[in-house]
C-alpha positions in Angstrom: -19.2 34.5 33.2 -15.5 34.5 32.4 -12.8 36.9 33.7 -12.7 35.2 37.1 -11.7 36.1 39.9 -12.6 39.7 39.1 -16.4 39.5 38.5 -19.3 37.8 40.3 -22.8 37.0 39.2 -23.8 40.3 40.8 -21.3 42.1 38.6 -22.8 40.5 35.5 -26.3 41.5 36.6 -25.1 45.0 37.0 -23.6 44.8 33.5 -26.9 43.8 32.0 -28.7 46.6 33.9 -26.2 49.3 32.6 -26.3 47.9 29.1 -30.1 48.0 29.0 -30.0 51.6 30.2 -27.4 52.6 27.6 -29.3 50.9 24.8 -32.7 52.6 25.7 -31.7 56.0 27.1 -28.4 57.0 25.6 -27.6 55.3 22.2 -30.8 56.4 20.4 -30.0 60.1 21.2 -26.3 60.1 20.6 -26.5 61.7 17.1 -28.7 64.5 18.4 -26.4 65.2 21.3 -23.4 65.2 19.1 -25.0 67.8 16.9 -26.0 70.0 19.8 -22.6 69.7 21.5 -24.0 68.5 24.8 -26.3 66.0 26.3 -29.3 66.9 28.6 -28.3 67.5 32.2 -31.2 65.4 33.3 -29.3 62.3 32.2 -27.0 62.9 35.2 -30.0 63.0 37.5 -31.4 59.9 35.9 -28.1 58.0 36.5 -28.1 59.3 40.1 -31.6 58.0 40.7 -30.5 54.6 39.3 -27.5 54.5 41.7 -24.9 54.6 38.8 -23.0 57.6 40.0 -22.0 56.1 43.4 -21.5 52.5 42.6 -18.2 52.1 44.6 -18.9 54.8 47.2 -20.0 53.7 50.7 -23.7 53.8 51.6 -23.1 56.5 54.3 -22.5 59.0 51.5 -25.3 57.8 49.3 -23.3 55.2 47.3 -24.1 51.6 46.5 -21.2 50.1 48.5 -19.9 48.0 45.6 -16.3 47.1 45.0 -14.0 48.7 42.4 -14.9 46.3 39.6 -18.4 47.7 39.6 -16.8 50.9 38.3 -14.9 48.9 35.7 -18.2 47.3 34.5 -19.9 50.7 34.4 -17.1 52.4 32.4 -17.0 49.5 29.8 -20.8 49.5 29.3 -21.1 53.2 29.1 -18.5 53.2 26.3 -20.8 50.9 24.3 -23.2 53.8 23.6 -21.6 54.6 20.3 -19.7 57.7 21.3 -17.0 58.8 23.7 -18.3 62.1 24.8 -21.1 61.1 27.2 -19.1 58.4 28.9 -16.2 60.8 29.4 -18.5 63.4 30.9 -20.0 60.9 33.3 -16.6 59.6 34.2 -15.6 63.1 35.3 -18.5 62.9 37.7 -17.8 59.4 39.0 -14.0 58.9 38.8 -12.3 62.2 38.5 -13.9 65.1 40.4 -15.4 63.2 43.3 -12.9 60.6 44.4 -10.6 63.3 46.0 -13.6 64.5 48.0 -14.2 61.0 49.3 -10.5 60.4 50.0 -9.5 63.7 51.5 -12.7 65.6 52.3 -14.3 66.2 55.6 -17.9 65.5 56.5 -19.1 68.9 55.6 -17.5 68.8 52.2 -19.0 65.3 51.6 -22.4 66.6 52.6 -22.2 69.7 50.3 -20.4 68.3 47.3 -20.1 64.5 47.2 -23.6 63.5 48.2 -25.3 65.8 45.7 -22.9 64.6 43.0 -23.8 60.9 43.7 -27.5 61.8 43.6 -27.0 63.5 40.2 -28.2 66.8 41.7 -24.9 68.5 41.0 -22.7 68.2 38.0 -19.0 68.1 38.8 -15.9 69.2 36.9 -12.2 68.9 37.6 -9.8 71.7 36.9 -6.1 70.9 36.3 -5.0 72.0 32.8 -4.3 75.6 32.0 -3.7 77.4 28.7 0.1 77.2 29.3 0.3 74.2 31.5 -1.0 70.7 30.8 1.3 67.7 31.5 3.5 69.8 33.9 1.0 70.0 36.7 3.7 71.3 39.2 4.0 74.5 37.1 0.3 75.6 37.2 -0.2 79.3 37.8 -3.9 79.7 38.9 -3.4 81.3 42.3 -5.4 81.3 45.5 -4.4 83.5 48.4 -6.0 83.7 51.8 -7.9 86.8 52.8 -9.4 86.3 56.3 -11.8 83.4 56.2 -11.8 83.2 52.4 -9.6 82.2 49.4 -9.4 84.6 46.5 -8.7 82.8 43.2 -7.3 84.2 40.0 -6.3 82.4 36.9 -7.8 80.2 34.1 -8.3 76.5 33.3 -8.5 75.0 29.9 -10.2 71.9 28.3 -12.6 71.5 31.3 -15.1 68.7 30.6 -18.6 69.7 32.0 -17.2 73.2 32.4 -20.0 75.2 30.8 -22.7 73.6 33.0 -20.9 72.3 36.1 -22.2 73.1 39.6 -18.8 72.8 41.2 -15.2 72.2 40.2 -12.5 70.4 42.1 -9.8 73.0 41.4 -6.0 72.6 41.4 -4.5 75.9 42.5 -1.3 77.4 43.9 -1.7 78.6 47.5 1.9 79.6 48.3 5.1 80.8 46.6 6.9 77.5 47.4 8.4 76.2 44.1 7.0 73.3 42.1 4.6 70.9 43.6 5.1 72.2 47.2 2.7 75.2 46.9 -0.2 73.3 45.3 -3.6 72.7 46.9 -7.1 71.6 46.0 -10.1 73.8 46.6 -13.8 73.0 45.9 -15.4 75.9 44.1 -19.1 76.4 43.4 -19.4 77.6 39.8 -22.1 80.2 40.5 -19.7 82.4 42.5 -19.1 86.0 41.2 -16.0 86.3 39.1 -16.3 82.9 37.3 -16.8 83.1 33.6 -16.8 80.7 30.7 -14.5 82.5 28.2 -14.9 79.9 25.5 -16.9 76.8 24.9 -14.5 74.7 22.9 -15.1 73.2 19.5 -13.5 69.8 19.5 -12.7 67.2 16.8 -14.3 64.4 18.7 -16.2 63.8 22.0 -18.6 66.4 20.7 -21.6 65.4 22.9 -19.5 66.5 25.9 -19.3 70.2 26.5 -15.9 71.6 27.2 -14.7 75.0 28.3 -12.0 77.5 29.1 -12.9 79.0 32.5 -11.6 82.3 34.0 -11.4 83.0 37.7 -11.3 86.7 38.4 -11.0 87.5 42.2 -13.3 84.6 43.0 -14.0 84.4 46.7 -14.4 81.0 48.2 -14.9 80.1 51.9 -11.6 78.9 53.6 -13.4 75.6 54.6 -13.6 74.7 50.9 -9.9 73.7 51.0 -9.8 70.0 50.3 -7.4 68.2 52.6 -4.2 69.9 53.8 -2.9 73.1 52.2 0.2 72.4 50.1 -0.7 68.7 49.7 -2.6 69.2 46.5 0.0 67.8 44.1 0.1 64.4 46.0 -3.7 64.4 46.0 -4.1 65.1 42.3 -1.4 62.5 41.4 -3.4 60.0 43.5 -6.6 61.0 41.6 -4.9 60.6 38.2 -4.1 56.9 39.0 -7.8 56.1 39.3 -8.7 58.3 36.3 -6.2 56.4 34.1 -7.5 53.0 35.1 -11.1 54.1 34.3 -9.9 55.6 31.0 -8.4 52.2 30.2 -11.6 50.5 30.9 -13.6 53.0 28.8 -11.0 52.5 25.9 -11.7 48.7 26.1 -15.4 49.3 25.9 -15.3 51.7 22.9 -12.8 49.5 21.1 -15.1 46.5 21.6 -18.0 48.6 20.1 -15.8 49.4 17.1 -14.8 45.8 16.7 -18.3 44.5 16.9 -19.5 47.0 14.4 -16.8 46.0 11.9 -17.5 42.3 12.5 -21.2 42.7 11.7 -20.4 44.9 8.7 -17.9 42.3 7.4 -20.4 39.5 7.7 -23.1 41.5 5.8 -21.1 43.4 3.2 -20.5 41.4 0.0 -17.9 41.9 -2.6 -17.0 39.5 -5.5 -20.1 37.4 -4.5 -19.3 36.7 -0.9 -19.1 38.5 2.5 -15.9 40.4 2.9 -15.4 38.6 6.2 -14.6 35.5 4.2 -11.5 37.2 2.7 -8.4 36.2 4.6 -7.1 39.8 4.9 -10.3 40.9 6.6 -10.7 37.8 8.8 -7.1 38.0 10.0 -7.5 41.7 10.7 -10.6 41.1 12.8 -8.8 38.3 14.6 -5.9 40.7 15.4 -8.3 43.4 16.6 -10.0 41.0 19.0 -6.7 39.8 20.2 -5.5 43.3 21.0 -8.7 44.1 22.9 -8.5 40.9 25.0 -4.8 41.4 25.9 -5.5 44.9 27.1 -8.6 43.8 28.9 -6.7 41.1 30.9 -3.9 43.5 31.9 -6.4 46.2 32.9 -8.3 43.7 35.1 -5.1 42.5 36.7 -4.0 46.0 37.6 -7.5 47.0 38.7 -7.5 44.1 41.0 -4.3 45.4 42.7 -5.8 48.9 42.8 -9.0 47.5 44.4 -6.8 46.0 47.2 -5.2 49.3 48.1 -2.1 49.2 45.9 -1.3 52.1 43.6 1.1 50.5 41.1 1.7 53.7 39.1 4.1 52.0 36.6 1.5 49.3 35.7 -1.3 51.8 35.7 0.7 53.9 33.2 1.3 50.8 31.1 -2.4 50.0 31.0 -3.4 53.5 30.2 -0.8 53.7 27.4 -1.6 50.3 25.9 -5.4 50.7 26.0 -5.4 54.2 24.6 -3.3 53.2 21.7 -5.2 50.0 21.1 -8.6 51.7 21.1 -7.6 54.2 18.3 -5.8 51.4 16.4 -8.9 49.2 16.5 -11.1 52.1 15.5 -8.9 52.9 12.6 -9.0 49.3 11.4 -12.7 49.2 11.8 -13.1 52.3 9.6 -10.8 50.6 7.0 -13.0 47.5 7.0 -16.0 49.7 6.4 -14.3 51.4 3.5 -15.9 54.5 2.0 -19.0 54.0 4.1 -16.9 54.2 7.3 -15.7 57.6 6.2 -19.2 59.0 5.9 -20.6 61.1 8.7 -23.8 59.0 8.9 -21.7 55.9 9.8 -21.0 55.8 13.6 -17.5 54.4 13.1 -16.1 57.7 12.0 -17.2 59.2 15.3 -15.5 56.4 17.2 -12.4 57.0 15.2 -12.4 60.7 16.1 -13.4 60.1 19.8 -10.7 57.5 20.5 -7.9 59.8 19.5 -8.4 61.7 22.8 -7.6 58.7 24.9 -4.0 59.2 23.9 -4.0 62.8 25.3 -6.4 63.0 28.2 -5.5 61.8 31.7 -1.8 61.9 30.7 -0.4 61.8 27.1 1.3 58.8 25.6 4.6 60.6 26.1 4.0 61.2 29.8 3.0 57.6 30.4 6.3 56.5 28.7 8.2 58.9 30.9 6.7 57.4 34.1 7.3 53.9 32.9 10.9 54.5 31.9 11.7 56.3 35.2 10.3 53.4 37.2 12.3 51.0 35.1 15.4 52.9 36.2 16.1 54.1 32.6 15.8 57.8 33.4 16.7 60.1 36.3 13.8 61.5 38.4 
């Protein structure tokens, strides 16, 4: 099995199950979905039926009751599909939009939002970034004010994965005039409410099988009971969410890097130049060795930090290190894989160009490289808070 003490025989059985699903029901259709700019929504329902969307959620909310490493297995294996878009969209469902509901939501909210999401009956999105505010979450401007038993929401959100088709969004809003993070709250918003519009479906460089949108909220009325947790506590809640998101992003980066490495390895064994496979040339064999080394180093650190996270710790410095290292590693490996494939790798019919484009987003989403370095440096005592 390897990678003890993190994985059991049951984890490896899960890995085989997910890998088989990916090989049969996702990988063959990736190119079509990339061209159309979205994957069929029925795939979410199919994953819900298979229990993939609630692996680490307790059985009382419809989950499978596994531990955190089941999510790590799932993220890695999904990333083997040959693109980054579908795994990212599914990760929004499993590890971004829904964990705050499980952690901070009441029974009614779990019944209305979490359980249907785990079943794949509702597609979820998470709304943090705005046209003028990304990394600086404390400065968001989307506003919700209370009017009787309702919230009235005005503002816009940018780069929202699943946005064009989501059934609900876990939305970060400002609910008071208190400065900075003190006035921020989370509200669960059904996307069919009057006043919500998709102003743009975004045309991305990579992750093209995942639909992404700018969303406008114009006097959108939402029941007061859709407030998630305590009013004014949203900044702490979303910072907690981002820790898990970054860990899952790291696991996905490992999976997609491994896909790129394996593709380059096979190509190097088969491609002949000067009468022998290019893998026999020292420059290529050493490069492949270095790629594999970088993947394994990042994998071991990710597993070690995930182990601490699974036991209730939230080591934000180490999570930031893992996210930074894995994001940079994935794009580095994809770039080297494309180089090994040469001119073929630069052609659109070769999947490695897609991995090269898709992996670039890992260094931006869930916290940029620069923000990760800021967090690490501050916790090392190198910068003032």
